C-alpha positions as CSV (number, residue, x, y, z in Angstrom):
1,X,0.0,0.1,0.1
2,X,1.0,3.5,-0.6
3,X,1.5,5.7,2.4
4,X,-0.5,9.1,2.0
5,X,1.5,11.9,3.3
6,X,0.3,15.6,3.8
7,X,3.4,17.3,1.9
8,X,1.5,17.3,-1.6
9,X,-1.6,19.0,0.0
10,X,0.5,21.6,1.7
11,X,2.4,22.3,-1.4
12,X,-0.9,23.0,-3.4
13,X,-2.4,25.1,-0.6
14,X,0.9,27.2,-0.4
15,X,1.1,27.6,-4.3
16,X,-2.7,28.5,-4.4
17,X,-2.4,30.9,-1.5
18,X,0.4,32.8,-3.3
19,X,-1.3,33.0,-6.6
20,X,-4.5,34.2,-4.8
21,X,-2.6,36.8,-2.8
22,X,-1.1,38.4,-6.0
23,X,-4.4,38.4,-7.9
24,X,-6.0,39.9,-4.8
25,X,-3.4,42.6,-4.6
26,X,-3.9,43.5,-8.2
27,X,-7.7,43.5,-7.7
28,X,-7.4,45.8,-4.6
29,X,-5.2,48.2,-6.7
30,X,-7.6,48.3,-9.6
31,X,-10.7,49.0,-7.4
32,X,-8.9,51.7,-5.4
33,X,-7.5,53.3,-8.6
34,X,-10.9,53.3,-10.2
35,X,-12.6,54.9,-7.2
36,X,-10.0,57.7,-7.2
37,X,-8.9,58.3,-10.8
38,X,-10.3,57.9,-14.2
39,X,-9.9,54.7,-16.3
40,X,-7.2,56.2,-18.5
41,X,-5.0,56.9,-15.4
42,X,-5.5,53.5,-14.1
43,X,-4.8,51.7,-17.4
44,X,-1.7,53.8,-18.0
45,X,-0.3,53.5,-14.5
46,X,3.1,52.4,-15.6
47,X,3.8,55.4,-17.7
48,X,6.2,58.1,-16.5
49,X,3.6,60.8,-16.1
50,X,1.0,58.9,-14.1
51,X,3.4,57.3,-11.6
52,X,3.1,60.1,-9.2
53,X,-0.6,60.2,-9.5
54,X,-1.0,56.6,-8.7
55,X,1.4,56.5,-5.8
56,X,-1.1,57.1,-3.0
57,X,-3.4,54.3,-4.5
58,X,-0.5,52.0,-4.5
59,X,0.5,52.9,-0.8
60,X,-3.2,52.2,0.2
61,X,-3.4,48.9,-1.7
62,X,0.1,47.7,0.0
63,X,-1.4,48.7,3.3
64,X,-4.6,46.6,2.8
65,X,-2.7,43.7,1.6
66,X,-0.3,43.8,4.4
67,X,-3.0,43.8,7.0
68,X,-4.8,40.9,5.3
69,X,-1.7,39.0,5.4
70,X,-1.1,39.8,9.1
71,X,-4.8,38.9,10.1
72,X,-4.7,35.7,8.0
73,X,-1.3,34.7,9.6
74,X,-2.6,35.2,13.2
75,X,-5.7,33.4,12.5
76,X,-3.7,30.4,11.0
77,X,-1.5,30.4,13.9
78,X,-4.4,30.3,16.4
79,X,-6.1,27.6,14.5
80,X,-3.0,25.5,14.1
81,X,-2.6,25.6,17.9
82,X,-6.2,24.1,18.4
83,X,-5.9,21.6,15.7
84,X,-2.5,20.6,16.5
85,X,-3.5,19.6,20.0
86,X,-6.8,18.0,18.9
87,X,-5.3,15.8,16.3
88,X,-2.2,14.7,18.3
89,X,-4.3,12.7,20.6
């Protein structure tokens, strides 16, 4: 019989979480930019003349993603403590 290990599931979870986090970061930036600026500024955000306009939106998006990561990590640590004790029995 094959022994089933947890490593493939953890790998898939970590990869999917990193992909989700990068997509979420771009989504938050796009939503914040569309609320504060026109569509032309948001689409051309990498051009030289619009970089300073979008800097405050970028700071807000980074702040949201940072706090989302902190909250997610804290909740994961707390839940791991409870599940670890319960599953070790």
